[in-house]
Structure formats: structure tokens, C-alpha cells
C-alpha positions as CSV (number, residue, x, y, z in Angstrom):
1,M,7.3,6.4,17.7
2,P,9.2,7.8,14.7
3,T,7.2,9.7,12.1
4,V,7.7,10.1,8.4
5,L,5.9,12.4,5.9
6,L,5.6,10.9,2.4
7,T,4.3,12.7,-0.7
8,G,3.0,10.8,-3.7
9,A,1.9,8.0,-1.4
10,N,-1.2,6.8,-3.4
11,R,0.8,4.6,-5.8
12,G,4.2,3.5,-7.0
13,I,7.3,4.2,-5.0
14,G,5.5,6.4,-2.5
15,F,2.9,3.7,-1.8
16,G,5.7,1.1,-1.4
17,F,7.6,3.3,1.1
18,S,4.4,3.8,3.0
19,K,4.0,0.0,3.4
20,V,7.6,-0.4,4.4
21,Y,7.5,2.3,7.1
22,M,4.1,1.1,8.4
23,D,5.3,-2.5,8.7
24,A,8.3,-1.2,10.6
25,G,6.1,0.5,13.2
26,W,6.5,4.1,12.0
27,R,3.7,6.6,12.0
28,V,3.1,7.5,8.4
29,L,1.7,10.8,7.2
30,A,0.9,10.2,3.6
31,A,0.0,12.9,1.0
32,E,-1.2,12.7,-2.6
33,R,-2.4,15.1,-5.3
34,D,-5.4,13.0,-6.3
35,P,-7.2,11.6,-3.3
36,D,-9.9,10.1,-5.6
37,G,-7.2,8.0,-7.3
38,A,-5.7,6.8,-4.0
39,D,-5.1,3.1,-3.4
40,D,-7.1,1.7,-0.5
41,R,-4.7,-1.2,0.2
42,L,-3.1,0.4,3.2
């Protein structure tokens, strides 16, 4: 299984890339500066 590390993954482009990679079957390691402001839609 391929793996990708994304920064800024709680919203915007980073969040969008997270969804794309997850839907394609990748393992996603997502990081953000503000965990309290993270989007829970993943």
C-alpha cells in the first residue's frame, strides 16, 4: 500500500488531497498545526 504524508491537511487543499489519496486506497498520514480546528469529515 503506498503511503503519503500531507501537511496542512485539516482544511483547504491539504484536506482535498487527503480525500483524493484515501479514495484511491493510499495510506494517508495527515498533519496540521491546529488539531482543534481540524475538519472531522474524513
